[in-house]
ROZAKE-638813 format. One record per residue (C-alpha): residue number from 1; residue in three letters; x, y, z. Coordinates in steps of 0.5 Angstrom, whole numbers, plus 2048, in hexadecimal, padded with zeros to 3 digits. Each point is the difference from the previous one (the first is absolute). Example, Ala and Ser with C-alpha at 12.3 -4.5 7.8 and 13.67 -1.06 7.14 Angstrom:
2
+-----+------+-----+-----+-----+
! pos ! code !  xx !  yy !  zz !
+-----+------+-----+-----+-----+
!   1 !  ALA ! 819 ! 7F7 ! 810 !
!   2 !  SER ! 802 ! 807 ! 7FE !
+-----+------+-----+-----+-----+
This chain:
233
+-----+------+-----+-----+-----+
! pos ! code !  xx !  yy !  zz !
+-----+------+-----+-----+-----+
!   1 !  MET ! 7EB ! 80A ! 7E7 !
!   2 !  THR ! 7FA ! 7FC ! 802 !
!   3 !  GLU ! 7FB ! 803 ! 805 !
!   4 !  PRO ! 802 ! 7FE ! 808 !
!   5 !  ALA ! 7FD ! 7FA ! 803 !
!   6 !  ALA ! 7FF ! 7FE ! 807 !
!   7 !  ILE ! 807 ! 7FE ! 803 !
!   8 !  PRO ! 800 ! 7F9 ! 803 !
!   9 !  ASP ! 802 ! 800 ! 807 !
!  10 !  LEU ! 808 ! 7FE ! 800 !
!  11 !  LYS ! 7FF ! 7FC ! 806 !
!  12 !  THR ! 7FC ! 7FB ! 7FC !
!  13 !  GLN ! 805 ! 800 ! 7FB !
!  14 !  THR ! 807 ! 7FC ! 7FF !
!  15 !  ILE ! 806 ! 804 ! 7FE !
!  16 !  GLY ! 805 ! 7FD ! 7FC !
!  17 !  VAL ! 808 ! 802 ! 800 !
!  18 !  LEU ! 804 ! 7FD ! 7FA !
!  19 !  GLY ! 807 ! 802 ! 802 !
!  20 !  GLY ! 7FE ! 7FF ! 807 !
!  21 !  THR ! 807 ! 7FE ! 803 !
!  22 !  GLY ! 803 ! 806 ! 7FD !
!  23 !  PRO ! 801 ! 807 ! 804 !
!  24 !  GLN ! 7FA ! 804 ! 7FD !
!  25 !  GLY ! 7FB ! 7FA ! 800 !
!  26 !  LYS ! 802 ! 7FE ! 807 !
!  27 !  GLY ! 7FF ! 807 ! 803 !
!  28 !  LEU ! 7F9 ! 801 ! 7FD !
!  29 !  ALA ! 7FE ! 7F9 ! 802 !
!  30 !  LEU ! 802 ! 801 ! 807 !
!  31 !  ARG ! 7FC ! 807 ! 800 !
!  32 !  TRP ! 7FA ! 7FD ! 7FD !
!  33 !  ALA ! 800 ! 7F9 ! 805 !
!  34 !  ALA ! 801 ! 805 ! 806 !
!  35 !  VAL ! 7FA ! 803 ! 7FF !
!  36 !  GLY ! 7FC ! 7FA ! 7FF !
!  37 !  LEU ! 800 ! 7FF ! 7F8 !
!  38 !  ARG ! 801 ! 7F9 ! 7FE !
!  39 !  VAL ! 806 ! 7FF ! 7FC !
!  40 !  VAL ! 803 ! 7FB ! 7FB !
!  41 !  ILE ! 808 ! 800 ! 7FF !
!  42 !  GLY ! 802 ! 7FE ! 7F9 !
!  43 !  SER ! 806 ! 7FD ! 7FE !
!  44 !  ARG ! 804 ! 7FB ! 7FB !
!  45 !  SER ! 801 ! 7FC ! 806 !
!  46 !  ALA ! 7F9 ! 7FE ! 805 !
!  47 !  GLU ! 805 ! 7FE ! 805 !
!  48 !  ARG ! 804 ! 807 ! 800 !
!  49 !  ALA ! 7F9 ! 804 ! 800 !
!  50 !  GLU ! 7FD ! 7FC ! 806 !
!  51 !  GLN ! 807 ! 802 ! 804 !
!  52 !  ALA ! 7FF ! 807 ! 7FE !
!  53 !  ALA ! 7F9 ! 800 ! 802 !
!  54 !  ALA ! 801 ! 7FD ! 807 !
!  55 !  GLU ! 806 ! 805 ! 801 !
!  56 !  LEU ! 7FB ! 806 ! 7FE !
!  57 !  ALA ! 7FA ! 7FD ! 805 !
!  58 !  GLU ! 805 ! 800 ! 805 !
!  59 !  ALA ! 802 ! 807 ! 7FF !
!  60 !  ALA ! 7F9 ! 802 ! 800 !
!  61 !  GLY ! 7FF ! 7FD ! 806 !
!  62 !  LEU ! 7FB ! 7FB ! 7FD !
!  63 !  PRO ! 7FF ! 7F9 ! 804 !
!  64 !  ALA ! 804 ! 7FA ! 7FD !
!  65 !  GLY ! 7FC ! 7FC ! 7FB !
!  66 !  THR ! 7FC ! 806 ! 7FE !
!  67 !  ASP ! 7FC ! 800 ! 7F9 !
!  68 !  VAL ! 801 ! 808 ! 800 !
!  69 !  ILE ! 806 ! 7FF ! 7FC !
!  70 !  THR ! 802 ! 7FA ! 7FC !
!  71 !  GLY ! 805 ! 7FE ! 7FB !
!  72 !  ALA ! 7FF ! 7FC ! 7F9 !
!  73 !  ASP ! 804 ! 800 ! 7F9 !
!  74 !  ASN ! 7FE ! 805 ! 7FB !
!  75 !  ALA ! 7FB ! 7FC ! 7FD !
!  76 !  GLY ! 7FD ! 7FF ! 806 !
!  77 !  CYS ! 800 ! 807 ! 803 !
!  78 !  ALA ! 7FD ! 802 ! 7F9 !
!  79 !  SER ! 7FA ! 7FB ! 801 !
!  80 !  GLN ! 7FF ! 801 ! 807 !
!  81 !  SER ! 7FF ! 808 ! 800 !
!  82 !  ASP ! 7FB ! 805 ! 7FE !
!  83 !  ILE ! 805 ! 806 ! 7FF !
!  84 !  VAL ! 808 ! 7FE ! 7FE !
!  85 !  LEU ! 806 ! 805 ! 801 !
!  86 !  VAL ! 805 ! 7FF ! 7FB !
!  87 !  ALA ! 807 ! 802 ! 804 !
!  88 !  VAL ! 805 ! 7FC ! 7FC !
!  89 !  PRO ! 807 ! 802 ! 7FD !
!  90 !  TRP ! 7FF ! 803 ! 7F9 !
!  91 !  ASP ! 804 ! 7FB ! 7FC !
!  92 !  GLY ! 7FB ! 7FA ! 802 !
!  93 !  HIS ! 7F9 ! 804 ! 7FF !
!  94 !  ASP ! 7FE ! 7FE ! 7F9 !
!  95 !  ALA ! 802 ! 7F9 ! 801 !
!  96 !  LEU ! 7FC ! 800 ! 807 !
!  97 !  LEU ! 7FA ! 803 ! 7FE !
!  98 !  THR ! 7FF ! 7FC ! 7F9 !
!  99 !  SER ! 801 ! 7FA ! 804 !
! 100 !  LEU ! 7FA ! 802 ! 805 !
! 101 !  ARG ! 7FB ! 803 ! 7FB !
! 102 !  GLU ! 7FB ! 7FB ! 801 !
! 103 !  PRO ! 800 ! 800 ! 808 !
! 104 !  LEU ! 800 ! 808 ! 800 !
! 105 !  ALA ! 7FA ! 800 ! 7FB !
! 106 !  GLY ! 7FA ! 804 ! 803 !
! 107 !  LYS ! 804 ! 803 ! 806 !
! 108 !  ILE ! 803 ! 807 ! 801 !
! 109 !  VAL ! 808 ! 800 ! 7FF !
! 110 !  ILE ! 804 ! 805 ! 803 !
! 111 !  ASP ! 807 ! 801 ! 7FD !
! 112 !  CYS ! 805 ! 804 ! 804 !
! 113 !  VAL ! 806 ! 7FE ! 7FC !
! 114 !  ASN ! 805 ! 805 ! 7FE !
! 115 !  PRO ! 804 ! 7FF ! 7FA !
! 116 !  LEU ! 807 ! 803 ! 802 !
! 117 !  GLY ! 807 ! 7FF ! 7FE !
! 118 !  PHE ! 806 ! 802 ! 805 !
! 119 !  ASP ! 807 ! 802 ! 7FE !
! 120 !  LYS ! 806 ! 805 ! 803 !
! 121 !  GLN ! 7FB ! 806 ! 7FF !
! 122 !  GLY ! 7FB ! 7FD ! 804 !
! 123 !  PRO ! 7F9 ! 7FD ! 7FE !
! 124 !  PHE ! 7FC ! 802 ! 7FA !
! 125 !  PRO ! 7F9 ! 7FD ! 7FC !
! 126 !  LEU ! 801 ! 7FB ! 7FB !
! 127 !  ASP ! 7FC ! 801 ! 7F9 !
! 128 !  VAL ! 7FA ! 7FB ! 800 !
! 129 !  LYS ! 7FD ! 7FE ! 7F9 !
! 130 !  GLU ! 7F9 ! 801 ! 803 !
! 131 !  GLY ! 801 ! 806 ! 804 !
! 132 !  SER ! 801 ! 7FE ! 807 !
! 133 !  ALA ! 800 ! 7F9 ! 804 !
! 134 !  ALA ! 7F8 ! 801 ! 801 !
! 135 !  GLN ! 7FF ! 801 ! 7F9 !
! 136 !  GLN ! 804 ! 7FA ! 7FF !
! 137 !  ALA ! 7FC ! 7FC ! 805 !
! 138 !  ALA ! 7F9 ! 803 ! 7FD !
! 139 !  ALA ! 802 ! 7FD ! 7F9 !
! 140 !  LEU ! 802 ! 7F9 ! 803 !
! 141 !  LEU ! 7FA ! 7FF ! 804 !
! 142 !  PRO ! 7FA ! 802 ! 7FC !
! 143 !  ASP ! 7FB ! 7FD ! 805 !
! 144 !  SER ! 802 ! 803 ! 806 !
! 145 !  THR ! 7FF ! 808 ! 802 !
! 146 !  VAL ! 807 ! 802 ! 801 !
! 147 !  THR ! 802 ! 806 ! 804 !
! 148 !  ALA ! 806 ! 804 ! 802 !
! 149 !  ALA ! 802 ! 802 ! 807 !
! 150 !  PHE ! 805 ! 7FF ! 806 !
! 151 !  HIS ! 806 ! 802 ! 7FC !
! 152 !  HIS ! 803 ! 805 ! 805 !
! 153 !  VAL ! 7FF ! 7FD ! 807 !
! 154 !  SER ! 806 ! 7FF ! 804 !
! 155 !  ALA ! 801 ! 7F8 ! 801 !
! 156 !  VAL ! 805 ! 802 ! 806 !
! 157 !  THR ! 7FA ! 805 ! 803 !
! 158 !  LEU ! 7FB ! 7FA ! 7FF !
! 159 !  ALA ! 804 ! 7FB ! 803 !
! 160 !  ASP ! 800 ! 804 ! 807 !
! 161 !  LEU ! 7FA ! 800 ! 803 !
! 162 !  SER ! 802 ! 805 ! 806 !
! 163 !  VAL ! 7FF ! 805 ! 7FA !
! 164 !  SER ! 7F8 ! 800 ! 802 !
! 165 !  GLU ! 7FE ! 805 ! 7FA !
! 166 !  ILE ! 804 ! 800 ! 7F9 !
! 167 !  ASP ! 800 ! 808 ! 7FE !
! 168 !  LEU ! 7FE ! 7FE ! 7F8 !
! 169 !  ASP ! 7FC ! 800 ! 7FB !
! 170 !  VAL ! 7FF ! 7FA ! 7FB !
! 171 !  LEU ! 7FE ! 802 ! 7F9 !
! 172 !  VAL ! 7FB ! 7FB ! 7FD !
! 173 !  LEU ! 7FF ! 800 ! 7F8 !
! 174 !  GLY ! 7FC ! 7FB ! 7FC !
! 175 !  GLU ! 7FA ! 800 ! 7FB !
! 176 !  ASP ! 7FA ! 7FE ! 805 !
! 177 !  ARG ! 7FE ! 804 ! 805 !
! 178 !  ALA ! 7FD ! 7FB ! 805 !
! 179 !  ALA ! 807 ! 7FD ! 7FF !
! 180 !  THR ! 804 ! 806 ! 802 !
! 181 !  ASP ! 7FB ! 802 ! 805 !
! 182 !  GLN ! 801 ! 7F9 ! 804 !
! 183 !  VAL ! 808 ! 800 ! 7FF !
! 184 !  ARG ! 800 ! 807 ! 803 !
! 185 !  ALA ! 7FC ! 7FD ! 806 !
! 186 !  LEU ! 805 ! 7FB ! 800 !
! 187 !  ALA ! 805 ! 805 ! 801 !
! 188 !  GLU ! 7FD ! 804 ! 805 !
! 189 !  THR ! 7FF ! 7FA ! 805 !
! 190 !  ILE ! 808 ! 801 ! 801 !
! 191 !  PRO ! 7FF ! 806 ! 806 !
! 192 !  GLY ! 803 ! 807 ! 7FD !
! 193 !  VAL ! 7FF ! 7FE ! 7F9 !
! 194 !  ARG ! 7FB ! 803 ! 7FB !
! 195 !  GLY ! 7FE ! 7FD ! 7F9 !
! 196 !  VAL ! 800 ! 805 ! 7FB !
! 197 !  TYR ! 7FD ! 7FF ! 7F9 !
! 198 !  GLY ! 806 ! 801 ! 7FB !
! 199 !  GLY ! 7FD ! 7FF ! 7F9 !
! 200 !  ARG ! 800 ! 7FB ! 7FB !
! 201 !  LEU ! 805 ! 7FA ! 7FF !
! 202 !  ARG ! 803 ! 804 ! 7FA !
! 203 !  ASN ! 803 ! 805 ! 805 !
! 204 !  ALA ! 803 ! 7FA ! 804 !
! 205 !  GLY ! 807 ! 801 ! 7FD !
! 206 !  GLN ! 802 ! 807 ! 803 !
! 207 !  VAL ! 7FD ! 7FD ! 807 !
! 208 !  GLU ! 805 ! 7FA ! 800 !
! 209 !  ALA ! 805 ! 804 ! 7FD !
! 210 !  LEU ! 800 ! 805 ! 806 !
! 211 !  THR ! 802 ! 7FB ! 805 !
! 212 !  ALA ! 807 ! 801 ! 7FD !
! 213 !  ASN ! 800 ! 807 ! 802 !
! 214 !  LEU ! 7FD ! 7FE ! 807 !
! 215 !  ILE ! 806 ! 7FB ! 801 !
! 216 !  ALA ! 805 ! 805 ! 7FE !
! 217 !  ILE ! 7FD ! 805 ! 805 !
! 218 !  ASN ! 800 ! 7FA ! 805 !
! 219 !  ARG ! 808 ! 7FF ! 7FF !
! 220 !  ARG ! 802 ! 807 ! 800 !
! 221 !  TYR ! 7FC ! 802 ! 807 !
! 222 !  LYS ! 800 ! 7F9 ! 803 !
! 223 !  THR ! 7F8 ! 800 ! 801 !
! 224 !  HIS ! 7FA ! 7FC ! 7FD !
! 225 !  ALA ! 7FD ! 805 ! 7FC !
! 226 !  GLY ! 7F9 ! 7FF ! 7FD !
! 227 !  ILE ! 7FB ! 805 ! 7FD !
! 228 !  ARG ! 7FA ! 804 ! 802 !
! 229 !  ILE ! 7FB ! 804 ! 7FC !
! 230 !  THR ! 7FE ! 807 ! 802 !
! 231 !  ASP ! 7F9 ! 804 ! 800 !
! 232 !  LEU ! 7FC ! 7F9 ! 801 !
! 233 !  PRO ! 7FA ! 800 ! 805 !
+-----+------+-----+-----+-----+
């Protein structure tokens, strides 16, 4: 892992959210916009992205027409952003990233996609040729700095701003120390959340797969469980 560099002020960065009209992407975008970070929602439809951005601005208590949170098509979102979260369904993951290789070049990409299947017995992890969604992203985006994070954050909890602090650790994985430190800092803009380095990208598979266990827990206990790592300062 490379030596850490100074972390840019997140207030000067633009956070793109590909899949920002889905529950996970919208929830994270809402939390970031609520603390004043500039966010661009990405979607296949620019109109749908703009509508989602307007809804989130209203939910965050931002004035109409604010530029804190805006919408664009996926290519526009990737082009306008410094850090880009990938929160799209697994079945469209490879095609989307392949199409955005050029506008994502030189940027930090955060993959939070969980390759899961569902049957009568519940959720289960899918086999991924590259080892994980994050490793697939790294293979498809050789000119981006790919990290993995935000796999275990409840979309329901994110969307409920009456939950003022979220009791959760976000595991951040990647090869570049400066990038993982910046993603950890991004996680910690959400009150109550702690960003924790979780290893290199080769360890992303079990982090993604753990989501199946959390879904099973949530269904059994009717809750929105997350994870905490013990014995950290």
